[in-house]
N, C-alpha and C positions, 0 to 999 in steps of 0.2 A: 089176072094171069100176068099181066105186064109188070105189075106191083111185085108180084111173087118173084119173078125173074130177076127184076133189078135187086130185091132184097138178097137172094141167092148169090148174084155175082159179087155184091159188096161183101158178103159173108166170106165168099171163096177168096177174094182179093185179100181180106184181113187175115184169113188163116194162113193163106201163102206167106203174106209178110211176117206173120209170127214165126212161122217155121224158118223162114229164111234168116231171121234175126236170131233165133235159137240155134241154127246151125253155125252161123259166124261166130257167136259168142262161144260155142263149143271148140271151133277151131282156134280162135284167139286164144283162150284159156290153155288148150293143148299146145299151142306153140310156145307159150311162155311158162309152163310149169317148170319148178325148180325142185330138185332134189333136196333133202335136208342138208347134205354136205355142200351142195353147190351154193345154197342159199347162205350158209355160215361162212363160206369162203367169201362170197361177194360182200357180205356185210363186213367183214374183217379187211377186205380191200378197201372199202369205203371208210373204215375207222382210220387205218393207217394212212389214207390218202395217198401223199406223195413218197411216202416210205414203204410201199406195199411191194416187198420182194419176198421170195420164198421162205428163208428163214425167218424172217420178221413176221410173216403171215402165220407160220407154225407156232412161233413164241407167243404171239397175240392169242391165238386160238386156244393153245394148251393153258395159257394162264387164264383167260376168261372162262373156260368151259371146264377146267380141270379133266381134260381128255387128251389121250396121245394122239398124235397126228403123224402119219409117215409121210416122207418126202414124196415117194413115188405116188401115193393116193393124191396129194396136193397137186403135183405136176400135171397129173392125168386130168383132173377137175379144171385146172386153170387153162389147159389147152383147149378141153371142150367148150368152156365158158367164152374163149377167145373165138373160137370157130363158130358159136352161136352169135357173136357179135355183142355179147354182154360186157366183154372185158376187152382192153386193148393193153399192149404192152410195149415197153422200149428199153433198150439196153442203156444202162449208166456208163460212167466214165470207169476206165480201168483203174485200179488202186494196187499198191504194192502189198497192202494188207492180204489180198485174196490172190497174190501171185500174178497179178496182171489180169486177172479174169473179171470182166465185167458182170454186174448184178442185172438181172431182168426185172424192171418195175412195171407193176400191174396198175390199171386204174379202170374205173367204171366208165363204160360209154352212156350216152343219153338214153339208149335203148335198155341198157343194164341197170340204170337208176329206175326208169319206169317200170321195168319188171319187179323190181325190189319193191317200189310203192305199191304195185298191183297185189303182190304177193303178202304184203303187210295187211293191205286192206281186207283180202279174202280171209285171212287168219282172223282179223278182228271181228269181221261179220260172223264167222263160225264161233268165235268165242262169246260174242254178244247173245248168240242164239242159244247158249246153253242155260236152261232154267236155273235160277239161284238154288232151288231146292236139290240141284244135282251136286252141288258143292258141299261136303260135310262140314259141319261147324267144327273149328279147332279149339 
């Protein structure tokens, strides 16, 4: 009987540990999920590095993706990504070209870089899981 109780307790502890890990993994993934546009914006900010400001981000995205991007949609996502802690921004110097208006430059935070890497890993795992037979031969 004692052996049965010990085995039961060990199994219960192991099960609780698995559930706890599963629950924390679900929360971790949920915290860091990116929408497609958010991911593209973050990747573009990374590509542009120290030259990532509104118009440059739009130009880069439109050139690389052959897709129109509105300034309003971009500004909304940039604000949201900054609130999540994935991006940071700073105002550049005023220039005569812009009538004295300063550009807001964006950069990835360490959290933003980590989220991008996690997103890439998740996508690669999914991609690797597709059976070869699912891809038609061209």
